[in-house]
VMD Tcl script that builds the backbone (N, CA, C; Angstrom):
set m [mol new atoms 498]
animate dup $m
set s [atomselect $m all]
$s set {name element resname resid chain x y z} {
  {N N UNK 1 A -20.613 3.768 25.690}
  {CA C UNK 1 A -21.133 2.715 24.846}
  {C C UNK 1 A -20.439 2.724 23.477}
  {N N UNK 2 A -20.444 3.873 22.804}
  {CA C UNK 2 A -19.802 3.968 21.497}
  {C C UNK 2 A -18.290 3.814 21.627}
  {N N UNK 3 A -17.722 4.383 22.701}
  {CA C UNK 3 A -16.283 4.254 22.928}
  {C C UNK 3 A -15.898 2.797 23.157}
  {N N UNK 4 A -16.734 2.061 23.879}
  {CA C UNK 4 A -16.462 0.634 24.088}
  {C C UNK 4 A -16.500 -0.134 22.775}
  {N N UNK 5 A -17.450 0.208 21.916}
  {CA C UNK 5 A -17.547 -0.450 20.617}
  {C C UNK 5 A -16.328 -0.148 19.759}
  {N N UNK 6 A -15.907 1.119 19.756}
  {CA C UNK 6 A -14.710 1.487 18.987}
  {C C UNK 6 A -13.472 0.802 19.533}
  {N N UNK 7 A -13.352 0.728 20.842}
  {CA C UNK 7 A -12.183 0.106 21.454}
  {C C UNK 7 A -12.169 -1.400 21.212}
  {N N UNK 8 A -13.357 -1.992 21.126}
  {CA C UNK 8 A -13.445 -3.432 20.915}
  {C C UNK 8 A -12.916 -3.839 19.537}
  {N N UNK 9 A -13.160 -3.009 18.525}
  {CA C UNK 9 A -12.776 -3.353 17.153}
  {C C UNK 9 A -11.688 -2.444 16.584}
  {N N UNK 10 A -10.965 -1.722 17.432}
  {CA C UNK 10 A -9.974 -0.764 16.920}
  {C C UNK 10 A -8.823 -1.458 16.197}
  {N N UNK 11 A -8.383 -2.585 16.677}
  {CA C UNK 11 A -7.259 -3.285 16.049}
  {C C UNK 11 A -7.662 -3.842 14.684}
  {N N UNK 12 A -8.835 -4.427 14.612}
  {CA C UNK 12 A -9.305 -4.944 13.330}
  {C C UNK 12 A -9.514 -3.805 12.341}
  {N N UNK 13 A -10.064 -2.689 12.823}
  {CA C UNK 13 A -10.261 -1.519 11.956}
  {C C UNK 13 A -8.921 -0.987 11.455}
  {N N UNK 14 A -7.928 -0.945 12.339}
  {CA C UNK 14 A -6.594 -0.489 11.935}
  {C C UNK 14 A -6.022 -1.392 10.859}
  {N N UNK 15 A -6.192 -2.681 10.988}
  {CA C UNK 15 A -5.647 -3.622 10.014}
  {C C UNK 15 A -6.395 -3.556 8.683}
  {N N UNK 16 A -7.697 -3.340 8.719}
  {CA C UNK 16 A -8.464 -3.191 7.481}
  {C C UNK 16 A -8.053 -1.903 6.759}
  {N N UNK 17 A -7.924 -0.821 7.505}
  {CA C UNK 17 A -7.489 0.449 6.904}
  {C C UNK 17 A -6.080 0.313 6.344}
  {N N UNK 18 A -5.214 -0.403 7.064}
  {CA C UNK 18 A -3.861 -0.638 6.576}
  {C C UNK 18 A -3.881 -1.416 5.263}
  {N N UNK 19 A -4.701 -2.445 5.193}
  {CA C UNK 19 A -4.783 -3.254 3.973}
  {C C UNK 19 A -5.315 -2.433 2.804}
  {N N UNK 20 A -6.343 -1.628 3.031}
  {CA C UNK 20 A -6.884 -0.791 1.957}
  {C C UNK 20 A -5.863 0.250 1.501}
  {N N UNK 21 A -5.151 0.835 2.460}
  {CA C UNK 21 A -4.103 1.803 2.117}
  {C C UNK 21 A -2.992 1.130 1.325}
  {N N UNK 22 A -2.615 -0.064 1.731}
  {CA C UNK 22 A -1.554 -0.792 1.028}
  {C C UNK 22 A -1.949 -1.120 -0.404}
  {N N UNK 23 A -3.187 -1.528 -0.605}
  {CA C UNK 23 A -3.652 -1.837 -1.956}
  {C C UNK 23 A -3.610 -0.588 -2.830}
  {N N UNK 24 A -4.074 0.526 -2.287}
  {CA C UNK 24 A -4.053 1.780 -3.047}
  {C C UNK 24 A -2.626 2.222 -3.347}
  {N N UNK 25 A -1.748 2.096 -2.367}
  {CA C UNK 25 A -0.347 2.487 -2.577}
  {C C UNK 25 A 0.309 1.578 -3.601}
  {N N UNK 26 A 0.041 0.289 -3.515}
  {CA C UNK 26 A 0.657 -0.630 -4.478}
  {C C UNK 26 A 0.179 -0.356 -5.893}
  {N N UNK 27 A -1.030 0.164 -6.024}
  {CA C UNK 27 A -1.573 0.453 -7.358}
  {C C UNK 27 A -1.100 1.803 -7.882}
  {N N UNK 28 A -1.172 2.869 -7.054}
  {CA C UNK 28 A -0.920 4.223 -7.540}
  {C C UNK 28 A 0.262 4.914 -6.874}
  {N N UNK 29 A 0.871 4.316 -5.900}
  {CA C UNK 29 A 1.955 4.960 -5.172}
  {C C UNK 29 A 3.303 4.791 -5.843}
  {N N UNK 30 A 4.265 5.491 -5.304}
  {CA C UNK 30 A 5.637 5.395 -5.795}
  {C C UNK 30 A 6.459 4.553 -4.817}
  {N N UNK 31 A 7.711 4.409 -5.113}
  {CA C UNK 31 A 8.587 3.546 -4.336}
  {C C UNK 31 A 8.679 3.916 -2.845}
  {N N UNK 32 A 8.846 5.196 -2.470}
  {CA C UNK 32 A 8.911 5.488 -1.029}
  {C C UNK 32 A 7.636 5.104 -0.272}
  {N N UNK 33 A 6.490 5.331 -0.890}
  {CA C UNK 33 A 5.238 4.959 -0.241}
  {C C UNK 33 A 5.137 3.447 -0.091}
  {N N UNK 34 A 5.576 2.727 -1.103}
  {CA C UNK 34 A 5.529 1.263 -1.039}
  {C C UNK 34 A 6.459 0.732 0.054}
  {N N UNK 35 A 7.629 1.312 0.156}
  {CA C UNK 35 A 8.556 0.897 1.201}
  {C C UNK 35 A 8.001 1.200 2.586}
  {N N UNK 36 A 7.405 2.382 2.744}
  {CA C UNK 36 A 6.862 2.751 4.053}
  {C C UNK 36 A 5.744 1.806 4.480}
  {N N UNK 37 A 4.795 1.551 3.583}
  {CA C UNK 37 A 3.687 0.667 3.958}
  {C C UNK 37 A 4.183 -0.765 4.124}
  {N N UNK 38 A 5.216 -1.153 3.377}
  {CA C UNK 38 A 5.788 -2.489 3.541}
  {C C UNK 38 A 6.423 -2.680 4.908}
  {N N UNK 39 A 7.191 -1.688 5.341}
  {CA C UNK 39 A 7.798 -1.757 6.682}
  {C C UNK 39 A 6.709 -1.747 7.740}
  {N N UNK 40 A 5.686 -0.921 7.545}
  {CA C UNK 40 A 4.586 -0.843 8.509}
  {C C UNK 40 A 3.896 -2.188 8.658}
  {N N UNK 41 A 3.565 -2.813 7.542}
  {CA C UNK 41 A 2.874 -4.105 7.596}
  {C C UNK 41 A 3.785 -5.184 8.173}
  {N N UNK 42 A 5.041 -5.202 7.750}
  {CA C UNK 42 A 5.966 -6.252 8.190}
  {C C UNK 42 A 6.282 -6.175 9.683}
  {N N UNK 43 A 6.259 -4.983 10.258}
  {CA C UNK 43 A 6.653 -4.864 11.664}
  {C C UNK 43 A 5.493 -4.607 12.618}
  {N N UNK 44 A 4.329 -4.223 12.093}
  {CA C UNK 44 A 3.235 -3.872 12.996}
  {C C UNK 44 A 1.961 -4.673 12.792}
  {N N UNK 45 A 1.763 -5.249 11.630}
  {CA C UNK 45 A 0.524 -5.997 11.378}
  {C C UNK 45 A 0.801 -7.501 11.376}
  {N N UNK 46 A 1.733 -7.941 10.551}
  {CA C UNK 46 A 2.011 -9.377 10.448}
  {C C UNK 46 A 2.449 -10.021 11.764}
  {N N UNK 47 A 3.287 -9.365 12.589}
  {CA C UNK 47 A 3.659 -10.001 13.866}
  {C C UNK 47 A 2.467 -10.263 14.790}
  {N N UNK 48 A 1.455 -9.395 14.725}
  {CA C UNK 48 A 0.248 -9.620 15.536}
  {C C UNK 48 A -0.413 -10.937 15.145}
  {N N UNK 49 A -0.578 -11.157 13.840}
  {CA C UNK 49 A -1.227 -12.387 13.377}
  {C C UNK 49 A -0.323 -13.598 13.573}
  {N N UNK 50 A 0.977 -13.418 13.457}
  {CA C UNK 50 A 1.899 -14.534 13.706}
  {C C UNK 50 A 1.851 -14.953 15.174}
  {N N UNK 51 A 1.818 -13.988 16.074}
  {CA C UNK 51 A 1.741 -14.306 17.501}
  {C C UNK 51 A 0.407 -14.964 17.842}
  {N N UNK 52 A -0.649 -14.494 17.201}
  {CA C UNK 52 A -1.966 -15.097 17.420}
  {C C UNK 52 A -2.003 -16.528 16.886}
  {N N UNK 53 A -1.419 -16.751 15.725}
  {CA C UNK 53 A -1.406 -18.067 15.105}
  {C C UNK 53 A -0.592 -19.069 15.940}
  {N N UNK 54 A 0.529 -18.585 16.513}
  {CA C UNK 54 A 1.380 -19.460 17.322}
  {C C UNK 54 A 0.871 -19.615 18.749}
  {N N UNK 55 A -0.159 -18.862 19.112}
  {CA C UNK 55 A -0.721 -18.970 20.457}
  {C C UNK 55 A 0.108 -18.289 21.525}
  {N N UNK 56 A 0.937 -17.333 21.121}
  {CA C UNK 56 A 1.800 -16.631 22.067}
  {C C UNK 56 A 1.010 -15.636 22.906}
  {N N UNK 57 A 0.014 -15.028 22.298}
  {CA C UNK 57 A -0.729 -13.974 22.991}
  {C C UNK 57 A -0.156 -12.616 22.622}
  {N N UNK 58 A -0.319 -11.683 23.501}
  {CA C UNK 58 A 0.137 -10.321 23.244}
  {C C UNK 58 A 1.656 -10.225 23.312}
  {N N UNK 59 A 2.224 -9.528 22.342}
  {CA C UNK 59 A 3.670 -9.299 22.363}
  {C C UNK 59 A 4.044 -8.099 23.223}
  {N N UNK 60 A 3.067 -7.271 23.574}
  {CA C UNK 60 A 3.362 -6.050 24.324}
  {C C UNK 60 A 3.862 -6.364 25.722}
  {N N UNK 61 A 3.210 -7.296 26.391}
  {CA C UNK 61 A 3.599 -7.687 27.741}
  {C C UNK 61 A 3.834 -9.188 27.769}
  {N N UNK 62 A 4.618 -9.631 28.709}
  {CA C UNK 62 A 4.834 -11.066 28.850}
  {C C UNK 62 A 6.231 -11.483 28.448}
  {N N UNK 63 A 6.417 -12.783 28.306}
  {CA C UNK 63 A 7.766 -13.311 28.060}
  {C C UNK 63 A 8.327 -12.979 26.681}
  {N N UNK 64 A 7.474 -12.588 25.750}
  {CA C UNK 64 A 7.952 -12.296 24.400}
  {C C UNK 64 A 7.970 -10.797 24.099}
  {N N UNK 65 A 7.982 -9.980 25.130}
  {CA C UNK 65 A 8.002 -8.530 24.910}
  {C C UNK 65 A 9.316 -8.076 24.267}
  {N N UNK 66 A 10.368 -8.867 24.402}
  {CA C UNK 66 A 11.636 -8.532 23.747}
  {C C UNK 66 A 11.473 -8.530 22.230}
  {N N UNK 67 A 10.596 -9.404 21.714}
  {CA C UNK 67 A 10.353 -9.442 20.261}
  {C C UNK 67 A 9.651 -8.165 19.813}
  {N N UNK 68 A 8.764 -7.655 20.651}
  {CA C UNK 68 A 8.064 -6.409 20.341}
  {C C UNK 68 A 9.041 -5.236 20.286}
  {N N UNK 69 A 9.976 -5.198 21.224}
  {CA C UNK 69 A 11.007 -4.156 21.219}
  {C C UNK 69 A 11.886 -4.301 19.981}
  {N N UNK 70 A 12.259 -5.517 19.659}
  {CA C UNK 70 A 13.077 -5.753 18.464}
  {C C UNK 70 A 12.382 -5.340 17.180}
  {N N UNK 71 A 11.093 -5.627 17.083}
  {CA C UNK 71 A 10.330 -5.213 15.897}
  {C C UNK 71 A 10.263 -3.694 15.790}
  {N N UNK 72 A 10.085 -3.021 16.930}
  {CA C UNK 72 A 10.047 -1.560 16.894}
  {C C UNK 72 A 11.407 -0.973 16.526}
  {N N UNK 73 A 12.482 -1.589 16.982}
  {CA C UNK 73 A 13.817 -1.125 16.593}
  {C C UNK 73 A 14.055 -1.345 15.103}
  {N N UNK 74 A 13.609 -2.477 14.595}
  {CA C UNK 74 A 13.723 -2.768 13.167}
  {C C UNK 74 A 12.898 -1.775 12.347}
  {N N UNK 75 A 11.692 -1.482 12.805}
  {CA C UNK 75 A 10.847 -0.496 12.121}
  {C C UNK 75 A 11.491 0.885 12.155}
  {N N UNK 76 A 12.087 1.242 13.286}
  {CA C UNK 76 A 12.757 2.550 13.381}
  {C C UNK 76 A 13.903 2.639 12.384}
  {N N UNK 77 A 14.702 1.592 12.287}
  {CA C UNK 77 A 15.811 1.601 11.332}
  {C C UNK 77 A 15.295 1.726 9.899}
  {N N UNK 78 A 14.243 0.992 9.581}
  {CA C UNK 78 A 13.670 1.064 8.233}
  {C C UNK 78 A 13.077 2.420 7.925}
  {N N UNK 79 A 12.293 2.963 8.847}
  {CA C UNK 79 A 11.664 4.262 8.622}
  {C C UNK 79 A 12.693 5.386 8.514}
  {N N UNK 80 A 13.729 5.332 9.340}
  {CA C UNK 80 A 14.773 6.370 9.276}
  {C C UNK 80 A 15.526 6.273 7.952}
  {N N UNK 81 A 15.851 5.070 7.523}
  {CA C UNK 81 A 16.552 4.902 6.241}
  {C C UNK 81 A 15.712 5.421 5.083}
  {N N UNK 82 A 14.430 5.119 5.096}
  {CA C UNK 82 A 13.546 5.612 4.039}
  {C C UNK 82 A 13.438 7.121 4.103}
  {N N UNK 83 A 13.269 7.657 5.309}
  {CA C UNK 83 A 13.096 9.106 5.472}
  {C C UNK 83 A 14.317 9.889 5.007}
  {N N UNK 84 A 15.496 9.343 5.240}
  {CA C UNK 84 A 16.710 10.058 4.842}
  {C C UNK 84 A 16.961 10.015 3.342}
  {N N UNK 85 A 16.347 9.072 2.658}
  {CA C UNK 85 A 16.592 8.922 1.230}
  {C C UNK 85 A 15.422 9.316 0.340}
  {N N UNK 86 A 14.225 9.379 0.875}
  {CA C UNK 86 A 13.046 9.690 0.066}
  {C C UNK 86 A 12.989 11.171 -0.276}
  {N N UNK 87 A 12.461 11.467 -1.439}
  {CA C UNK 87 A 12.292 12.851 -1.880}
  {C C UNK 87 A 10.917 13.361 -1.430}
  {N N UNK 88 A 10.643 13.191 -0.139}
  {CA C UNK 88 A 9.404 13.635 0.482}
  {C C UNK 88 A 9.714 14.054 1.913}
  {N N UNK 89 A 8.812 14.845 2.499}
  {CA C UNK 89 A 9.019 15.292 3.875}
  {C C UNK 89 A 8.313 14.419 4.904}
  {N N UNK 90 A 7.170 13.887 4.568}
  {CA C UNK 90 A 6.375 13.177 5.568}
  {C C UNK 90 A 7.035 11.915 6.121}
  {N N UNK 91 A 7.942 11.225 5.401}
  {CA C UNK 91 A 8.596 10.077 6.032}
  {C C UNK 91 A 9.425 10.451 7.264}
  {N N UNK 92 A 9.870 11.697 7.331}
  {CA C UNK 92 A 10.579 12.139 8.537}
  {C C UNK 92 A 9.646 12.104 9.751}
  {N N UNK 93 A 8.394 12.466 9.538}
  {CA C UNK 93 A 7.413 12.413 10.624}
  {C C UNK 93 A 7.109 10.969 11.011}
  {N N UNK 94 A 7.001 10.109 10.019}
  {CA C UNK 94 A 6.752 8.688 10.300}
  {C C UNK 94 A 7.903 8.129 11.136}
  {N N UNK 95 A 9.131 8.442 10.757}
  {CA C UNK 95 A 10.295 7.982 11.517}
  {C C UNK 95 A 10.307 8.587 12.914}
  {N N UNK 96 A 9.917 9.856 13.026}
  {CA C UNK 96 A 9.876 10.505 14.335}
  {C C UNK 96 A 8.895 9.834 15.281}
  {N N UNK 97 A 7.736 9.461 14.787}
  {CA C UNK 97 A 6.770 8.753 15.628}
  {C C UNK 97 A 7.306 7.385 16.042}
  {N N UNK 98 A 8.086 6.756 15.187}
  {CA C UNK 98 A 8.666 5.463 15.555}
  {C C UNK 98 A 9.733 5.642 16.633}
  {N N UNK 99 A 10.451 6.737 16.589}
  {CA C UNK 99 A 11.437 7.028 17.637}
  {C C UNK 99 A 10.725 7.221 18.979}
  {N N UNK 100 A 9.539 7.822 18.970}
  {CA C UNK 100 A 8.749 7.957 20.203}
  {C C UNK 100 A 8.415 6.577 20.761}
  {N N UNK 101 A 8.031 5.674 19.885}
  {CA C UNK 101 A 7.700 4.318 20.315}
  {C C UNK 101 A 8.917 3.613 20.911}
  {N N UNK 102 A 10.061 3.768 20.281}
  {CA C UNK 102 A 11.291 3.168 20.811}
  {C C UNK 102 A 11.652 3.806 22.150}
  {N N UNK 103 A 11.424 5.106 22.270}
  {CA C UNK 103 A 11.672 5.789 23.538}
  {C C UNK 103 A 10.799 5.253 24.656}
  {N N UNK 104 A 9.571 4.862 24.344}
  {CA C UNK 104 A 8.688 4.272 25.353}
  {C C UNK 104 A 9.274 2.973 25.884}
  {N N UNK 105 A 9.861 2.177 24.997}
  {CA C UNK 105 A 10.497 0.931 25.442}
  {C C UNK 105 A 11.693 1.233 26.341}
  {N N UNK 106 A 12.452 2.261 25.983}
  {CA C UNK 106 A 13.618 2.622 26.797}
  {C C UNK 106 A 13.189 3.083 28.186}
  {N N UNK 107 A 12.135 3.884 28.259}
  {CA C UNK 107 A 11.654 4.359 29.555}
  {C C UNK 107 A 11.145 3.195 30.390}
  {N N UNK 108 A 10.446 2.279 29.768}
  {CA C UNK 108 A 9.944 1.109 30.500}
  {C C UNK 108 A 11.098 0.250 31.000}
  {N N UNK 109 A 12.147 0.141 30.192}
  {CA C UNK 109 A 13.296 -0.648 30.610}
  {C C UNK 109 A 14.097 -0.012 31.723}
  {N N UNK 110 A 14.069 1.308 31.794}
  {CA C UNK 110 A 14.853 2.012 32.818}
  {C C UNK 110 A 14.130 2.154 34.145}
  {N N UNK 111 A 12.813 2.179 34.111}
  {CA C UNK 111 A 12.076 2.400 35.355}
  {C C UNK 111 A 10.988 1.381 35.564}
  {N N UNK 112 A 10.764 1.032 36.825}
  {CA C UNK 112 A 9.740 0.050 37.164}
  {C C UNK 112 A 8.384 0.699 37.418}
  {N N UNK 113 A 8.357 1.995 37.544}
  {CA C UNK 113 A 7.144 2.692 37.946}
  {C C UNK 113 A 6.323 3.202 36.758}
  {N N UNK 114 A 6.532 2.700 35.580}
  {CA C UNK 114 A 5.810 3.164 34.403}
  {C C UNK 114 A 4.433 2.510 34.376}
  {N N UNK 115 A 3.416 3.335 34.226}
  {CA C UNK 115 A 2.051 2.840 34.136}
  {C C UNK 115 A 1.886 2.027 32.858}
  {N N UNK 116 A 1.252 0.862 32.936}
  {CA C UNK 116 A 1.040 0.067 31.716}
  {C C UNK 116 A 0.228 0.810 30.655}
  {N N UNK 117 A -0.745 1.618 31.085}
  {CA C UNK 117 A -1.543 2.380 30.134}
  {C C UNK 117 A -0.688 3.420 29.419}
  {N N UNK 118 A 0.157 4.123 30.170}
  {CA C UNK 118 A 1.042 5.117 29.552}
  {C C UNK 118 A 2.012 4.456 28.584}
  {N N UNK 119 A 2.511 3.290 28.959}
  {CA C UNK 119 A 3.436 2.567 28.087}
  {C C UNK 119 A 2.755 2.155 26.782}
  {N N UNK 120 A 1.543 1.632 26.877}
  {CA C UNK 120 A 0.824 1.200 25.676}
  {C C UNK 120 A 0.501 2.398 24.794}
  {N N UNK 121 A 0.107 3.504 25.394}
  {CA C UNK 121 A -0.206 4.691 24.603}
  {C C UNK 121 A 1.028 5.184 23.860}
  {N N UNK 122 A 2.180 5.194 24.528}
  {CA C UNK 122 A 3.401 5.678 23.881}
  {C C UNK 122 A 4.024 4.665 22.929}
  {N N UNK 123 A 3.808 3.383 23.166}
  {CA C UNK 123 A 4.414 2.369 22.297}
  {C C UNK 123 A 3.523 2.022 21.107}
  {N N UNK 124 A 2.210 2.011 21.311}
  {CA C UNK 124 A 1.285 1.599 20.252}
  {C C UNK 124 A 0.650 2.804 19.567}
  {N N UNK 125 A 0.411 3.860 20.307}
  {CA C UNK 125 A -0.258 5.042 19.781}
  {C C UNK 125 A 0.359 5.643 18.528}
  {N N UNK 126 A 1.679 5.736 18.447}
  {CA C UNK 126 A 2.272 6.323 17.244}
  {C C UNK 126 A 1.933 5.589 15.951}
  {N N UNK 127 A 1.591 4.314 16.018}
  {CA C UNK 127 A 1.277 3.590 14.779}
  {C C UNK 127 A 0.031 4.154 14.106}
  {N N UNK 128 A -0.919 4.647 14.883}
  {CA C UNK 128 A -2.110 5.260 14.294}
  {C C UNK 128 A -1.728 6.534 13.541}
  {N N UNK 129 A -0.867 7.336 14.151}
  {CA C UNK 129 A -0.388 8.560 13.492}
  {C C UNK 129 A 0.432 8.223 12.250}
  {N N UNK 130 A 1.229 7.180 12.333}
  {CA C UNK 130 A 2.042 6.779 11.185}
  {C C UNK 130 A 1.167 6.364 10.013}
  {N N UNK 131 A 0.117 5.613 10.287}
  {CA C UNK 131 A -0.771 5.194 9.202}
  {C C UNK 131 A -1.466 6.402 8.575}
  {N N UNK 132 A -1.877 7.354 9.394}
  {CA C UNK 132 A -2.478 8.584 8.861}
  {C C UNK 132 A -1.484 9.357 8.003}
  {N N UNK 133 A -0.240 9.437 8.457}
  {CA C UNK 133 A 0.788 10.139 7.689}
  {C C UNK 133 A 1.095 9.434 6.375}
  {N N UNK 134 A 1.189 8.115 6.401}
  {CA C UNK 134 A 1.460 7.369 5.172}
  {C C UNK 134 A 0.311 7.554 4.187}
  {N N UNK 135 A -0.920 7.455 4.675}
  {CA C UNK 135 A -2.073 7.662 3.803}
  {C C UNK 135 A -2.145 9.079 3.261}
  {N N UNK 136 A -1.924 10.055 4.131}
  {CA C UNK 136 A -1.936 11.457 3.692}
  {C C UNK 136 A -0.802 11.773 2.735}
  {N N UNK 137 A 0.367 11.227 3.003}
  {CA C UNK 137 A 1.499 11.430 2.100}
  {C C UNK 137 A 1.258 10.804 0.742}
  {N N UNK 138 A 0.624 9.642 0.739}
  {CA C UNK 138 A 0.277 8.996 -0.524}
  {C C UNK 138 A -0.711 9.851 -1.323}
  {N N UNK 139 A -1.708 10.382 -0.640}
  {CA C UNK 139 A -2.690 11.235 -1.324}
  {C C UNK 139 A -2.018 12.489 -1.881}
  {N N UNK 140 A -1.145 13.115 -1.096}
  {CA C UNK 140 A -0.420 14.289 -1.589}
  {C C UNK 140 A 0.458 13.940 -2.778}
  {N N UNK 141 A 1.104 12.780 -2.739}
  {CA C UNK 141 A 1.932 12.337 -3.867}
  {C C UNK 141 A 1.068 12.185 -5.121}
  {N N UNK 142 A -0.083 11.528 -4.966}
  {CA C UNK 142 A -0.953 11.301 -6.128}
  {C C UNK 142 A -1.462 12.624 -6.701}
  {N N UNK 143 A -1.831 13.557 -5.828}
  {CA C UNK 143 A -2.305 14.858 -6.307}
  {C C UNK 143 A -1.191 15.645 -6.983}
  {N N UNK 144 A 0.002 15.581 -6.408}
  {CA C UNK 144 A 1.133 16.306 -6.994}
  {C C UNK 144 A 1.505 15.724 -8.355}
  {N N UNK 145 A 1.488 14.408 -8.447}
  {CA C UNK 145 A 1.831 13.764 -9.707}
  {C C UNK 145 A 0.775 14.057 -10.781}
  {N N UNK 146 A -0.475 14.127 -10.380}
  {CA C UNK 146 A -1.536 14.452 -11.333}
  {C C UNK 146 A -1.408 15.892 -11.819}
  {N N UNK 147 A -1.014 16.783 -10.924}
  {CA C UNK 147 A -0.939 18.204 -11.285}
  {C C UNK 147 A 0.324 18.561 -12.060}
  {N N UNK 148 A 1.475 18.029 -11.618}
  {CA C UNK 148 A 2.754 18.427 -12.209}
  {C C UNK 148 A 3.445 17.344 -13.015}
  {N N UNK 149 A 2.959 16.135 -12.980}
  {CA C UNK 149 A 3.631 15.039 -13.658}
  {C C UNK 149 A 4.578 14.313 -12.716}
  {N N UNK 150 A 5.306 13.359 -13.256}
  {CA C UNK 150 A 6.184 12.560 -12.401}
  {C C UNK 150 A 7.375 13.387 -11.913}
  {N N UNK 151 A 7.906 12.986 -10.794}
  {CA C UNK 151 A 9.053 13.658 -10.182}
  {C C UNK 151 A 9.897 12.602 -9.489}
  {N N UNK 152 A 11.085 13.014 -9.043}
  {CA C UNK 152 A 12.020 12.069 -8.428}
  {C C UNK 152 A 11.419 11.413 -7.188}
  {N N UNK 153 A 11.652 10.135 -7.048}
  {CA C UNK 153 A 11.177 9.421 -5.870}
  {C C UNK 153 A 12.173 9.500 -4.723}
  {N N UNK 154 A 13.446 9.480 -5.055}
  {CA C UNK 154 A 14.505 9.461 -4.041}
  {C C UNK 154 A 15.402 10.672 -4.221}
  {N N UNK 155 A 16.050 11.045 -3.158}
  {CA C UNK 155 A 16.982 12.168 -3.212}
  {C C UNK 155 A 18.184 11.794 -4.075}
  {N N UNK 156 A 18.745 12.788 -4.734}
  {CA C UNK 156 A 19.931 12.557 -5.546}
  {C C UNK 156 A 21.121 12.515 -4.604}
  {N N UNK 157 A 21.899 11.462 -4.718}
  {CA C UNK 157 A 23.082 11.353 -3.864}
  {C C UNK 157 A 24.286 11.881 -4.612}
  {N N UNK 158 A 25.070 12.615 -3.901}
  {CA C UNK 158 A 26.319 13.119 -4.480}
  {C C UNK 158 A 27.425 12.102 -4.234}
  {N N UNK 159 A 28.480 12.237 -4.988}
  {CA C UNK 159 A 29.609 11.351 -4.760}
  {C C UNK 159 A 30.170 11.641 -3.379}
  {N N UNK 160 A 30.335 10.616 -2.611}
  {CA C UNK 160 A 30.789 10.797 -1.235}
  {C C UNK 160 A 32.312 10.903 -1.188}
  {N N UNK 161 A 32.762 11.852 -0.392}
  {CA C UNK 161 A 34.195 12.030 -0.180}
  {C C UNK 161 A 34.610 11.084 0.941}
  {N N UNK 162 A 35.640 10.285 0.736}
  {CA C UNK 162 A 36.045 9.353 1.784}
  {C C UNK 162 A 36.486 10.095 3.034}
  {N N UNK 163 A 36.151 9.531 4.178}
  {CA C UNK 163 A 36.506 10.124 5.452}
  {C C UNK 163 A 38.018 10.113 5.676}
  {N N UNK 164 A 38.646 9.028 5.281}
  {CA C UNK 164 A 40.090 8.909 5.432}
  {C C UNK 164 A 40.688 8.612 4.064}
  {N N UNK 165 A 40.983 9.670 3.289}
  {CA C UNK 165 A 41.535 9.419 1.943}
  {C C UNK 165 A 42.891 8.746 2.012}
  {N N UNK 166 A 43.152 7.908 1.040}
  {CA C UNK 166 A 44.439 7.198 1.052}
  {C C UNK 166 A 45.448 7.881 0.188}
}
mol reanalyze $m
mol bondsrecalc $m
mol representation Tube
mol addrep $m
């Protein structure tokens, strides 16, 4: 009974938690947190409402599942770019969970015998972990900044040596 109730409103709850986290990050977060929540909203929340508004239905299965794969690939590229440049550790975990989601699409594309439930768990499930990581990372950032003061948001880049010097 309780599980059915939670499952019935899990998507709306995820979107409300995402919105509250985004508001808090936009107010007290730093640039890496803002980028992470921006990529999360742009690739995982807004497409759901756009598909609903256009009457497409679910992007997970059906004729528009290619758009879902494309959004996950775009999110993976964004999360990896942020993780490699941010002066934090948790974005690496966020990017890793997105790679799991992309891997689920690859497995589904390679084999016909993939259970739809297993596919949904591997493709959609990581987003819950990502939101927890973004929220937890934001809280750790705020606590660290309160205790020690401001610190670098991004890694310092060194001058790059050309691969093929002229």
